[in-house]
PDBQT receptor file of N, H, CA, C and O in Angstrom, charges set to zero:
ATOM      1  N   GLN A   1      26.873 181.476 199.051  1.00  0.00    +0.000 N 
ATOM      2  CA  GLN A   1      28.521 181.438 199.018  1.00  0.00    +0.000 C 
ATOM      3  C   GLN A   1      29.440 181.833 198.177  1.00  0.00    +0.000 C 
ATOM      4  O   GLN A   1      30.422 182.463 198.568  1.00  0.00    +0.000 OA
ATOM      5  N   ARG A   2      29.194 181.432 196.579  1.00  0.00    +0.000 N 
ATOM      6  H   ARG A   2      28.396 180.919 196.261  1.00  0.00    +0.000 HD
ATOM      7  CA  ARG A   2      29.698 182.029 195.615  1.00  0.00    +0.000 C 
ATOM      8  C   ARG A   2      30.132 183.529 195.813  1.00  0.00    +0.000 C 
ATOM      9  O   ARG A   2      31.286 183.947 195.716  1.00  0.00    +0.000 OA
ATOM     10  N   GLN A   3      29.155 184.169 196.070  1.00  0.00    +0.000 N 
ATOM     11  H   GLN A   3      28.218 183.829 196.149  1.00  0.00    +0.000 HD
ATOM     12  CA  GLN A   3      29.529 185.567 196.338  1.00  0.00    +0.000 C 
ATOM     13  C   GLN A   3      30.431 186.050 197.193  1.00  0.00    +0.000 C 
ATOM     14  O   GLN A   3      30.932 187.174 197.182  1.00  0.00    +0.000 OA
ATOM     15  N   ARG A   4      30.606 185.261 197.858  1.00  0.00    +0.000 N 
ATOM     16  H   ARG A   4      30.199 184.347 197.867  1.00  0.00    +0.000 HD
ATOM     17  CA  ARG A   4      31.746 185.512 199.429  1.00  0.00    +0.000 C 
ATOM     18  C   ARG A   4      32.955 185.373 198.570  1.00  0.00    +0.000 C 
ATOM     19  O   ARG A   4      33.874 186.190 198.611  1.00  0.00    +0.000 OA
ATOM     20  N   ARG A   5      32.947 184.538 197.949  1.00  0.00    +0.000 N 
ATOM     21  H   ARG A   5      32.200 183.874 197.916  1.00  0.00    +0.000 HD
ATOM     22  CA  ARG A   5      33.984 183.664 197.662  1.00  0.00    +0.000 C 
ATOM     23  C   ARG A   5      34.810 184.769 196.979  1.00  0.00    +0.000 C 
ATOM     24  O   ARG A   5      35.916 185.213 197.284  1.00  0.00    +0.000 OA
ATOM     25  N   SER A   6      33.776 185.173 195.729  1.00  0.00    +0.000 N 
ATOM     26  H   SER A   6      32.877 184.813 195.481  1.00  0.00    +0.000 HD
ATOM     27  CA  SER A   6      34.080 185.811 195.010  1.00  0.00    +0.000 C 
ATOM     28  C   SER A   6      35.462 187.203 195.221  1.00  0.00    +0.000 C 
ATOM     29  O   SER A   6      36.365 187.581 194.474  1.00  0.00    +0.000 OA
ATOM     30  N   HIS A   7      35.041 187.603 196.526  1.00  0.00    +0.000 N 
ATOM     31  H   HIS A   7      34.307 187.296 197.133  1.00  0.00    +0.000 HD
ATOM     32  CA  HIS A   7      36.331 188.717 196.583  1.00  0.00    +0.000 C 
ATOM     33  C   HIS A   7      37.834 188.113 197.358  1.00  0.00    +0.000 C 
ATOM     34  O   HIS A   7      38.954 188.606 197.488  1.00  0.00    +0.000 OA
ATOM     35  N   LEU A   8      37.233 186.841 197.768  1.00  0.00    +0.000 N 
ATOM     36  H   LEU A   8      36.323 186.440 197.663  1.00  0.00    +0.000 HD
ATOM     37  CA  LEU A   8      38.841 185.883 197.871  1.00  0.00    +0.000 C 
ATOM     38  C   LEU A   8      39.177 185.668 196.261  1.00  0.00    +0.000 C 
ATOM     39  O   LEU A   8      40.341 185.756 195.871  1.00  0.00    +0.000 OA
ATOM     40  N   ASP A   9      38.328 185.445 195.551  1.00  0.00    +0.000 N 
ATOM     41  H   ASP A   9      37.382 185.374 195.868  1.00  0.00    +0.000 HD
ATOM     42  CA  ASP A   9      39.167 184.844 193.982  1.00  0.00    +0.000 C 
ATOM     43  C   ASP A   9      40.096 185.840 193.451  1.00  0.00    +0.000 C 
ATOM     44  O   ASP A   9      40.947 185.687 192.575  1.00  0.00    +0.000 OA
ATOM     45  N   GLN A  10      39.684 187.275 194.374  1.00  0.00    +0.000 N 
ATOM     46  H   GLN A  10      38.992 187.399 195.086  1.00  0.00    +0.000 HD
ATOM     47  CA  GLN A  10      41.078 188.067 193.378  1.00  0.00    +0.000 C 
ATOM     48  C   GLN A  10      42.358 188.264 194.214  1.00  0.00    +0.000 C 
ATOM     49  O   GLN A  10      43.073 189.239 193.985  1.00  0.00    +0.000 OA
ATOM     50  N   ILE A  11      42.581 187.636 194.892  1.00  0.00    +0.000 N 
ATOM     51  H   ILE A  11      42.000 186.843 195.078  1.00  0.00    +0.000 HD
ATOM     52  CA  ILE A  11      43.590 187.472 195.689  1.00  0.00    +0.000 C 
ATOM     53  C   ILE A  11      44.539 186.491 195.575  1.00  0.00    +0.000 C 
ATOM     54  O   ILE A  11      44.420 185.328 195.961  1.00  0.00    +0.000 OA
ATOM     55  N   PRO A  12      45.740 187.124 194.888  1.00  0.00    +0.000 N 
ATOM     56  CA  PRO A  12      46.636 185.994 194.507  1.00  0.00    +0.000 C 
ATOM     57  C   PRO A  12      47.391 185.113 195.656  1.00  0.00    +0.000 C 
ATOM     58  O   PRO A  12      47.849 185.373 196.769  1.00  0.00    +0.000 OA
ATOM     59  N   GLY A  13      47.305 184.042 194.913  1.00  0.00    +0.000 N 
ATOM     60  H   GLY A  13      46.933 183.830 194.009  1.00  0.00    +0.000 HD
ATOM     61  CA  GLY A  13      47.562 182.637 195.945  1.00  0.00    +0.000 C 
ATOM     62  C   GLY A  13      46.834 182.104 196.823  1.00  0.00    +0.000 C 
ATOM     63  O   GLY A  13      47.093 181.061 197.424  1.00  0.00    +0.000 OA
ATOM     64  N   LEU A  14      45.788 182.850 196.967  1.00  0.00    +0.000 N 
ATOM     65  H   LEU A  14      45.579 183.698 196.479  1.00  0.00    +0.000 HD
ATOM     66  CA  LEU A  14      44.440 182.189 197.831  1.00  0.00    +0.000 C 
ATOM     67  C   LEU A  14      43.419 181.552 196.636  1.00  0.00    +0.000 C 
ATOM     68  O   LEU A  14      42.667 182.048 195.797  1.00  0.00    +0.000 OA
ATOM     69  N   GLY A  15      43.867 179.977 197.079  1.00  0.00    +0.000 N 
ATOM     70  H   GLY A  15      44.478 179.574 197.760  1.00  0.00    +0.000 HD
ATOM     71  CA  GLY A  15      42.626 178.803 196.301  1.00  0.00    +0.000 C 
ATOM     72  C   GLY A  15      41.728 178.576 197.129  1.00  0.00    +0.000 C 
ATOM     73  O   GLY A  15      41.560 178.860 198.315  1.00  0.00    +0.000 OA
ATOM     74  N   TYR A  16      41.249 178.109 196.479  1.00  0.00    +0.000 N 
ATOM     75  H   TYR A  16      41.385 177.879 195.516  1.00  0.00    +0.000 HD
ATOM     76  CA  TYR A  16      39.560 176.967 197.170  1.00  0.00    +0.000 C 
ATOM     77  C   TYR A  16      39.965 176.675 198.606  1.00  0.00    +0.000 C 
ATOM     78  O   TYR A  16      39.438 177.217 199.578  1.00  0.00    +0.000 OA
ATOM     79  N   GLN A  17      41.005 175.720 198.668  1.00  0.00    +0.000 N 
ATOM     80  H   GLN A  17      41.434 175.281 197.878  1.00  0.00    +0.000 HD
ATOM     81  CA  GLN A  17      41.136 175.239 200.282  1.00  0.00    +0.000 C 
ATOM     82  C   GLN A  17      41.216 176.264 201.354  1.00  0.00    +0.000 C 
ATOM     83  O   GLN A  17      40.569 176.361 202.397  1.00  0.00    +0.000 OA
ATOM     84  N   ARG A  18      42.249 177.079 200.811  1.00  0.00    +0.000 N 
ATOM     85  H   ARG A  18      42.774 177.000 199.964  1.00  0.00    +0.000 HD
ATOM     86  CA  ARG A  18      42.574 178.322 201.691  1.00  0.00    +0.000 C 
ATOM     87  C   ARG A  18      41.089 179.039 201.742  1.00  0.00    +0.000 C 
ATOM     88  O   ARG A  18      40.427 179.034 202.780  1.00  0.00    +0.000 OA
ATOM     89  N   GLN A  19      40.744 179.502 200.829  1.00  0.00    +0.000 N 
ATOM     90  H   GLN A  19      41.281 179.506 199.986  1.00  0.00    +0.000 HD
ATOM     91  CA  GLN A  19      39.407 180.360 200.951  1.00  0.00    +0.000 C 
ATOM     92  C   GLN A  19      38.212 179.437 202.165  1.00  0.00    +0.000 C 
ATOM     93  O   GLN A  19      37.544 180.025 203.016  1.00  0.00    +0.000 OA
ATOM     94  N   LYS A  20      38.205 178.022 201.952  1.00  0.00    +0.000 N 
ATOM     95  H   LYS A  20      38.748 177.545 201.261  1.00  0.00    +0.000 HD
ATOM     96  CA  LYS A  20      37.614 177.014 202.560  1.00  0.00    +0.000 C 
ATOM     97  C   LYS A  20      37.982 177.187 203.950  1.00  0.00    +0.000 C 
ATOM     98  O   LYS A  20      37.080 177.367 204.768  1.00  0.00    +0.000 OA
ATOM     99  N   GLU A  21      38.945 177.161 204.245  1.00  0.00    +0.000 N 
ATOM    100  H   GLU A  21      39.678 177.015 203.580  1.00  0.00    +0.000 HD
ATOM    101  CA  GLU A  21      39.613 177.381 205.377  1.00  0.00    +0.000 C 
ATOM    102  C   GLU A  21      39.488 178.745 206.138  1.00  0.00    +0.000 C 
ATOM    103  O   GLU A  21      39.436 178.758 207.368  1.00  0.00    +0.000 OA
ATOM    104  N   LEU A  22      39.444 179.772 205.472  1.00  0.00    +0.000 N 
ATOM    105  H   LEU A  22      39.487 179.762 204.473  1.00  0.00    +0.000 HD
ATOM    106  CA  LEU A  22      39.499 181.158 206.170  1.00  0.00    +0.000 C 
ATOM    107  C   LEU A  22      37.830 181.544 206.571  1.00  0.00    +0.000 C 
ATOM    108  O   LEU A  22      37.393 182.345 207.397  1.00  0.00    +0.000 OA
ATOM    109  N   LEU A  23      37.105 180.603 205.600  1.00  0.00    +0.000 N 
ATOM    110  H   LEU A  23      37.461 179.952 204.929  1.00  0.00    +0.000 HD
ATOM    111  CA  LEU A  23      35.290 181.288 205.675  1.00  0.00    +0.000 C 
ATOM    112  C   LEU A  23      34.845 180.347 206.584  1.00  0.00    +0.000 C 
ATOM    113  O   LEU A  23      33.793 180.528 207.198  1.00  0.00    +0.000 OA
ATOM    114  N   ALA A  24      35.924 178.795 206.828  1.00  0.00    +0.000 N 
ATOM    115  H   ALA A  24      36.778 178.648 206.329  1.00  0.00    +0.000 HD
ATOM    116  CA  ALA A  24      35.335 177.948 208.485  1.00  0.00    +0.000 C 
ATOM    117  C   ALA A  24      35.962 178.723 209.628  1.00  0.00    +0.000 C 
ATOM    118  O   ALA A  24      35.465 178.582 210.745  1.00  0.00    +0.000 OA
ATOM    119  N   THR A  25      37.279 179.741 209.420  1.00  0.00    +0.000 N 
ATOM    120  H   THR A  25      37.683 179.856 208.513  1.00  0.00    +0.000 HD
ATOM    121  CA  THR A  25      37.544 180.078 210.998  1.00  0.00    +0.000 C 
ATOM    122  C   THR A  25      36.774 181.513 211.323  1.00  0.00    +0.000 C 
ATOM    123  O   THR A  25      36.516 182.120 212.363  1.00  0.00    +0.000 OA
ATOM    124  N   PHE A  26      36.521 181.766 209.820  1.00  0.00    +0.000 N 
ATOM    125  H   PHE A  26      36.730 181.274 208.976  1.00  0.00    +0.000 HD
ATOM    126  CA  PHE A  26      36.295 183.386 210.313  1.00  0.00    +0.000 C 
ATOM    127  C   PHE A  26      34.783 183.898 209.970  1.00  0.00    +0.000 C 
ATOM    128  O   PHE A  26      34.323 185.019 210.185  1.00  0.00    +0.000 OA
ATOM    129  N   ARG A  27      34.170 182.835 209.412  1.00  0.00    +0.000 N 
ATOM    130  H   ARG A  27      34.544 181.924 209.237  1.00  0.00    +0.000 HD
ATOM    131  CA  ARG A  27      32.816 182.693 209.440  1.00  0.00    +0.000 C 
ATOM    132  C   ARG A  27      31.923 183.816 208.028  1.00  0.00    +0.000 C 
ATOM    133  O   ARG A  27      30.885 183.506 207.444  1.00  0.00    +0.000 OA
ATOM    134  N   SER A  28      32.622 184.903 207.847  1.00  0.00    +0.000 N 
ATOM    135  H   SER A  28      33.466 185.155 208.321  1.00  0.00    +0.000 HD
ATOM    136  CA  SER A  28      32.488 185.930 207.221  1.00  0.00    +0.000 C 
ATOM    137  C   SER A  28      33.303 186.711 206.217  1.00  0.00    +0.000 C 
ATOM    138  O   SER A  28      34.364 186.089 206.254  1.00  0.00    +0.000 OA
ATOM    139  N   ILE A  29      33.455 187.615 205.407  1.00  0.00    +0.000 N 
ATOM    140  H   ILE A  29      32.592 188.120 205.377  1.00  0.00    +0.000 HD
ATOM    141  CA  ILE A  29      34.314 187.870 204.449  1.00  0.00    +0.000 C 
ATOM    142  C   ILE A  29      34.168 189.651 205.694  1.00  0.00    +0.000 C 
ATOM    143  O   ILE A  29      35.151 190.389 205.762  1.00  0.00    +0.000 OA
ATOM    144  N   ASP A  30      33.252 189.893 206.247  1.00  0.00    +0.000 N 
ATOM    145  H   ASP A  30      32.453 189.294 206.191  1.00  0.00    +0.000 HD
ATOM    146  CA  ASP A  30      33.403 190.677 207.009  1.00  0.00    +0.000 C 
ATOM    147  C   ASP A  30      34.737 190.826 208.166  1.00  0.00    +0.000 C 
ATOM    148  O   ASP A  30      35.553 191.747 208.210  1.00  0.00    +0.000 OA
ATOM    149  N   TYR A  31      34.672 189.770 208.946  1.00  0.00    +0.000 N 
ATOM    150  H   TYR A  31      34.009 189.022 208.909  1.00  0.00    +0.000 HD
ATOM    151  CA  TYR A  31      35.533 188.989 209.643  1.00  0.00    +0.000 C 
ATOM    152  C   TYR A  31      37.023 188.720 209.238  1.00  0.00    +0.000 C 
ATOM    153  O   TYR A  31      37.938 188.963 210.025  1.00  0.00    +0.000 OA
ATOM    154  N   ILE A  32      37.151 188.414 208.487  1.00  0.00    +0.000 N 
ATOM    155  H   ILE A  32      36.407 188.216 207.848  1.00  0.00    +0.000 HD
ATOM    156  CA  ILE A  32      37.929 188.221 207.333  1.00  0.00    +0.000 C 
ATOM    157  C   ILE A  32      38.679 189.666 207.569  1.00  0.00    +0.000 C 
ATOM    158  O   ILE A  32      39.801 189.656 208.074  1.00  0.00    +0.000 OA
ATOM    159  N   ARG A  33      38.063 190.894 207.205  1.00  0.00    +0.000 N 
ATOM    160  H   ARG A  33      37.151 190.902 206.794  1.00  0.00    +0.000 HD
ATOM    161  CA  ARG A  33      38.588 191.977 206.566  1.00  0.00    +0.000 C 
ATOM    162  C   ARG A  33      38.762 192.444 207.982  1.00  0.00    +0.000 C 
ATOM    163  O   ARG A  33      39.492 193.434 208.038  1.00  0.00    +0.000 OA
ATOM    164  N   MET A  34      38.388 192.100 208.944  1.00  0.00    +0.000 N 
ATOM    165  H   MET A  34      37.796 191.296 208.899  1.00  0.00    +0.000 HD
ATOM    166  CA  MET A  34      38.717 192.733 210.315  1.00  0.00    +0.000 C 
ATOM    167  C   MET A  34      39.837 192.163 211.039  1.00  0.00    +0.000 C 
ATOM    168  O   MET A  34      40.500 192.714 211.918  1.00  0.00    +0.000 OA
ATOM    169  N   ALA A  35      39.986 190.856 210.510  1.00  0.00    +0.000 N 
ATOM    170  H   ALA A  35      39.447 190.408 209.796  1.00  0.00    +0.000 HD
ATOM    171  CA  ALA A  35      41.199 190.150 211.179  1.00  0.00    +0.000 C 
ATOM    172  C   ALA A  35      42.432 191.170 210.839  1.00  0.00    +0.000 C 
ATOM    173  O   ALA A  35      42.548 192.048 209.984  1.00  0.00    +0.000 OA
ATOM    174  N   THR A  36      43.457 190.605 212.042  1.00  0.00    +0.000 N 
ATOM    175  H   THR A  36      43.363 189.892 212.737  1.00  0.00    +0.000 HD
ATOM    176  CA  THR A  36      44.979 191.000 211.782  1.00  0.00    +0.000 C 
ATOM    177  C   THR A  36      45.637 190.166 210.831  1.00  0.00    +0.000 C 
ATOM    178  O   THR A  36      45.084 189.134 210.451  1.00  0.00    +0.000 OA
ATOM    179  N   PRO A  37      46.598 190.455 210.466  1.00  0.00    +0.000 N 
ATOM    180  CA  PRO A  37      47.872 189.799 209.663  1.00  0.00    +0.000 C 
ATOM    181  C   PRO A  37      47.592 188.376 210.581  1.00  0.00    +0.000 C 
ATOM    182  O   PRO A  37      46.915 187.368 210.383  1.00  0.00    +0.000 OA
ATOM    183  N   GLU A  38      48.394 188.799 211.583  1.00  0.00    +0.000 N 
ATOM    184  H   GLU A  38      48.944 189.619 211.744  1.00  0.00    +0.000 HD
ATOM    185  CA  GLU A  38      48.627 187.446 212.413  1.00  0.00    +0.000 C 
ATOM    186  C   GLU A  38      47.429 186.642 212.766  1.00  0.00    +0.000 C 
ATOM    187  O   GLU A  38      47.513 185.414 212.769  1.00  0.00    +0.000 OA
ATOM    188  N   GLN A  39      46.245 187.287 213.084  1.00  0.00    +0.000 N 
ATOM    189  H   GLN A  39      46.176 188.284 213.082  1.00  0.00    +0.000 HD
ATOM    190  CA  GLN A  39      44.980 186.053 213.026  1.00  0.00    +0.000 C 
ATOM    191  C   GLN A  39      44.872 185.183 211.561  1.00  0.00    +0.000 C 
ATOM    192  O   GLN A  39      44.553 184.006 211.392  1.00  0.00    +0.000 OA
ATOM    193  N   LEU A  40      45.220 186.110 210.681  1.00  0.00    +0.000 N 
ATOM    194  H   LEU A  40      45.479 187.066 210.818  1.00  0.00    +0.000 HD
ATOM    195  CA  LEU A  40      44.992 185.346 209.585  1.00  0.00    +0.000 C 
ATOM    196  C   LEU A  40      46.107 184.312 209.368  1.00  0.00    +0.000 C 
ATOM    197  O   LEU A  40      45.839 183.331 208.675  1.00  0.00    +0.000 OA
ATOM    198  N   ALA A  41      47.370 184.446 209.916  1.00  0.00    +0.000 N 
ATOM    199  H   ALA A  41      47.587 185.243 210.479  1.00  0.00    +0.000 HD
ATOM    200  CA  ALA A  41      48.336 183.508 209.258  1.00  0.00    +0.000 C 
ATOM    201  C   ALA A  41      48.207 182.413 210.486  1.00  0.00    +0.000 C 
ATOM    202  O   ALA A  41      49.029 181.496 210.489  1.00  0.00    +0.000 OA
ATOM    203  N   GLN A  42      47.399 182.456 211.333  1.00  0.00    +0.000 N 
ATOM    204  H   GLN A  42      46.731 183.200 211.331  1.00  0.00    +0.000 HD
ATOM    205  CA  GLN A  42      47.232 181.622 211.993  1.00  0.00    +0.000 C 
ATOM    206  C   GLN A  42      45.860 180.472 211.250  1.00  0.00    +0.000 C 
ATOM    207  O   GLN A  42      45.392 179.441 211.733  1.00  0.00    +0.000 OA
ATOM    208  N   VAL A  43      45.648 180.917 210.419  1.00  0.00    +0.000 N 
ATOM    209  H   VAL A  43      46.028 181.755 210.027  1.00  0.00    +0.000 HD
ATOM    210  CA  VAL A  43      44.876 179.819 209.593  1.00  0.00    +0.000 C 
ATOM    211  C   VAL A  43      45.463 178.463 209.143  1.00  0.00    +0.000 C 
ATOM    212  O   VAL A  43      46.653 178.486 208.829  1.00  0.00    +0.000 OA
ATOM    213  N   HIS A  44      44.968 177.574 209.084  1.00  0.00    +0.000 N 
ATOM    214  H   HIS A  44      44.001 177.556 209.339  1.00  0.00    +0.000 HD
ATOM    215  CA  HIS A  44      45.641 176.540 208.475  1.00  0.00    +0.000 C 
ATOM    216  C   HIS A  44      45.822 176.492 206.637  1.00  0.00    +0.000 C 
ATOM    217  O   HIS A  44      45.030 176.448 205.695  1.00  0.00    +0.000 OA
ATOM    218  N   GLY A  45      47.198 176.528 206.773  1.00  0.00    +0.000 N 
ATOM    219  H   GLY A  45      47.842 176.565 207.538  1.00  0.00    +0.000 HD
ATOM    220  CA  GLY A  45      47.536 176.682 204.855  1.00  0.00    +0.000 C 
ATOM    221  C   GLY A  45      48.142 178.363 204.982  1.00  0.00    +0.000 C 
ATOM    222  O   GLY A  45      49.226 178.523 204.422  1.00  0.00    +0.000 OA
ATOM    223  N   VAL A  46      47.477 179.745 205.733  1.00  0.00    +0.000 N 
ATOM    224  H   VAL A  46      46.596 179.616 206.188  1.00  0.00    +0.000 HD
ATOM    225  CA  VAL A  46      47.863 180.686 205.480  1.00  0.00    +0.000 C 
ATOM    226  C   VAL A  46      48.949 181.134 206.281  1.00  0.00    +0.000 C 
ATOM    227  O   VAL A  46      48.866 181.318 207.495  1.00  0.00    +0.000 OA
ATOM    228  N   GLY A  47      50.182 181.343 205.449  1.00  0.00    +0.000 N 
ATOM    229  H   GLY A  47      50.250 181.194 204.463  1.00  0.00    +0.000 HD
ATOM    230  CA  GLY A  47      51.382 181.809 206.247  1.00  0.00    +0.000 C 
ATOM    231  C   GLY A  47      51.625 183.300 206.783  1.00  0.00    +0.000 C 
ATOM    232  O   GLY A  47      50.758 184.168 206.680  1.00  0.00    +0.000 OA
ATOM    233  N   PRO A  48      52.271 183.414 207.081  1.00  0.00    +0.000 N 
ATOM    234  CA  PRO A  48      52.695 185.005 207.298  1.00  0.00    +0.000 C 
ATOM    235  C   PRO A  48      52.545 185.993 206.142  1.00  0.00    +0.000 C 
ATOM    236  O   PRO A  48      51.870 187.011 205.992  1.00  0.00    +0.000 OA
ATOM    237  N   ARG A  49      53.680 185.128 205.148  1.00  0.00    +0.000 N 
ATOM    238  H   ARG A  49      54.229 184.301 205.270  1.00  0.00    +0.000 HD
ATOM    239  CA  ARG A  49      53.360 186.290 203.471  1.00  0.00    +0.000 C 
ATOM    240  C   ARG A  49      51.710 186.382 203.203  1.00  0.00    +0.000 C 
ATOM    241  O   ARG A  49      51.102 187.451 203.251  1.00  0.00    +0.000 OA
ATOM    242  N   LEU A  50      51.257 185.456 202.994  1.00  0.00    +0.000 N 
ATOM    243  H   LEU A  50      51.750 184.587 202.955  1.00  0.00    +0.000 HD
ATOM    244  CA  LEU A  50      49.736 185.421 202.431  1.00  0.00    +0.000 C 
ATOM    245  C   LEU A  50      48.871 186.119 203.169  1.00  0.00    +0.000 C 
ATOM    246  O   LEU A  50      47.926 186.784 202.745  1.00  0.00    +0.000 OA
ATOM    247  N   ALA A  51      49.235 185.947 204.397  1.00  0.00    +0.000 N 
ATOM    248  H   ALA A  51      50.003 185.407 204.742  1.00  0.00    +0.000 HD
ATOM    249  CA  ALA A  51      48.107 186.737 205.660  1.00  0.00    +0.000 C 
ATOM    250  C   ALA A  51      48.320 188.375 205.194  1.00  0.00    +0.000 C 
ATOM    251  O   ALA A  51      47.355 189.122 205.029  1.00  0.00    +0.000 OA
ATOM    252  N   GLU A  52      49.436 188.715 205.049  1.00  0.00    +0.000 N 
ATOM    253  H   GLU A  52      50.220 188.108 205.183  1.00  0.00    +0.000 HD
ATOM    254  CA  GLU A  52      49.529 189.818 204.714  1.00  0.00    +0.000 C 
ATOM    255  C   GLU A  52      48.972 190.797 203.064  1.00  0.00    +0.000 C 
ATOM    256  O   GLU A  52      48.615 191.966 202.920  1.00  0.00    +0.000 OA
ATOM    257  N   LYS A  53      49.103 189.848 202.237  1.00  0.00    +0.000 N 
ATOM    258  H   LYS A  53      49.393 188.898 202.354  1.00  0.00    +0.000 HD
ATOM    259  CA  LYS A  53      48.614 189.949 201.105  1.00  0.00    +0.000 C 
ATOM    260  C   LYS A  53      46.862 190.244 201.021  1.00  0.00    +0.000 C 
ATOM    261  O   LYS A  53      46.225 191.116 200.430  1.00  0.00    +0.000 OA
ATOM    262  N   ILE A  54      46.442 189.121 201.874  1.00  0.00    +0.000 N 
ATOM    263  H   ILE A  54      46.959 188.412 202.354  1.00  0.00    +0.000 HD
ATOM    264  CA  ILE A  54      44.959 189.279 202.257  1.00  0.00    +0.000 C 
ATOM    265  C   ILE A  54      44.458 190.647 203.527  1.00  0.00    +0.000 C 
ATOM    266  O   ILE A  54      43.336 191.150 203.593  1.00  0.00    +0.000 OA
ATOM    267  N   TYR A  55      45.381 190.912 204.210  1.00  0.00    +0.000 N 
ATOM    268  H   TYR A  55      46.292 190.503 204.156  1.00  0.00    +0.000 HD
ATOM    269  CA  TYR A  55      45.271 191.991 205.070  1.00  0.00    +0.000 C 
ATOM    270  C   TYR A  55      45.008 193.464 204.162  1.00  0.00    +0.000 C 
ATOM    271  O   TYR A  55      44.130 194.314 204.307  1.00  0.00    +0.000 OA
ATOM    272  N   ARG A  56      46.425 193.369 202.934  1.00  0.00    +0.000 N 
ATOM    273  H   ARG A  56      47.139 192.679 202.816  1.00  0.00    +0.000 HD
ATOM    274  CA  ARG A  56      46.506 194.263 202.345  1.00  0.00    +0.000 C 
ATOM    275  C   ARG A  56      45.511 194.238 201.160  1.00  0.00    +0.000 C 
ATOM    276  O   ARG A  56      45.180 195.343 200.731  1.00  0.00    +0.000 OA
ATOM    277  N   TYR A  57      45.036 193.248 200.624  1.00  0.00    +0.000 N 
ATOM    278  H   TYR A  57      45.306 192.350 200.972  1.00  0.00    +0.000 HD
ATOM    279  CA  TYR A  57      44.066 193.277 199.626  1.00  0.00    +0.000 C 
ATOM    280  C   TYR A  57      42.630 194.073 200.360  1.00  0.00    +0.000 C 
ATOM    281  O   TYR A  57      41.924 194.683 199.557  1.00  0.00    +0.000 OA
ATOM    282  N   PHE A  58      42.236 194.082 201.674  1.00  0.00    +0.000 N 
ATOM    283  H   PHE A  58      42.808 193.587 202.327  1.00  0.00    +0.000 HD
ATOM    284  CA  PHE A  58      41.457 194.647 202.379  1.00  0.00    +0.000 C 
ATOM    285  C   PHE A  58      41.417 196.224 202.800  1.00  0.00    +0.000 C 
ATOM    286  O   PHE A  58      40.555 197.064 203.056  1.00  0.00    +0.000 OA
ATOM    287  N   HIS A  59      42.761 196.152 202.732  1.00  0.00    +0.000 N 
ATOM    288  H   HIS A  59      43.461 195.469 202.525  1.00  0.00    +0.000 HD
ATOM    289  CA  HIS A  59      42.872 197.547 203.272  1.00  0.00    +0.000 C 
ATOM    290  C   HIS A  59      43.792 198.501 202.746  1.00  0.00    +0.000 C 
ATOM    291  O   HIS A  59      44.315 199.383 203.428  1.00  0.00    +0.000 OA
ATOM    292  N   SER A  60      43.991 198.313 201.489  1.00  0.00    +0.000 N 
ATOM    293  H   SER A  60      43.566 197.597 200.936  1.00  0.00    +0.000 HD
ATOM    294  CA  SER A  60      44.785 199.153 200.683  1.00  0.00    +0.000 C 
ATOM    295  C   SER A  60      43.997 200.288 200.155  1.00  0.00    +0.000 C 
ATOM    296  O   SER A  60      44.557 201.018 199.338  1.00  0.00    +0.000 OA
ATOM    297  N   ASP A  61      42.590 200.580 200.559  1.00  0.00    +0.000 N 
ATOM    298  H   ASP A  61      42.135 199.987 201.223  1.00  0.00    +0.000 HD
ATOM    299  CA  ASP A  61      42.192 201.922 200.241  1.00  0.00    +0.000 C 
ATOM    300  C   ASP A  61      42.349 202.580 201.293  1.00  0.00    +0.000 C 
ATOM    301  O   ASP A  61      41.769 203.664 201.225  1.00  0.00    +0.000 OA
ATOM    302  N   THR A  62      43.057 202.348 202.559  1.00  0.00    +0.000 N 
ATOM    303  H   THR A  62      43.529 201.468 202.614  1.00  0.00    +0.000 HD
ATOM    304  CA  THR A  62      42.439 203.223 204.124  1.00  0.00    +0.000 C 
ATOM    305  C   THR A  62      43.994 203.436 203.809  1.00  0.00    +0.000 C 
ATOM    306  O   THR A  62      44.463 204.325 204.519  1.00  0.00    +0.000 OA
ATOM    307  N   GLN A  63      44.866 202.887 202.981  1.00  0.00    +0.000 N 
ATOM    308  H   GLN A  63      44.485 202.164 202.405  1.00  0.00    +0.000 HD
ATOM    309  CA  GLN A  63      46.710 203.732 203.373  1.00  0.00    +0.000 C 
ATOM    310  C   GLN A  63      46.885 204.976 202.679  1.00  0.00    +0.000 C 
ATOM    311  O   GLN A  63      47.932 205.611 202.804  1.00  0.00    +0.000 OA
TER     312      GLN A  63
């Protein structure tokens, strides 16, 4: 579980509790990576701005 969080630790503004919420909702980093900003924003504690940061973190190499 520590390894799964290591990717999430690199996203500014994404603390331990929000990481837990994301992993509880999506079950894996791969599913978080595939989620749209709108889906990410539905997670408790993650608003639209943070959802966009998370999305950009995982998709910055494809732009």
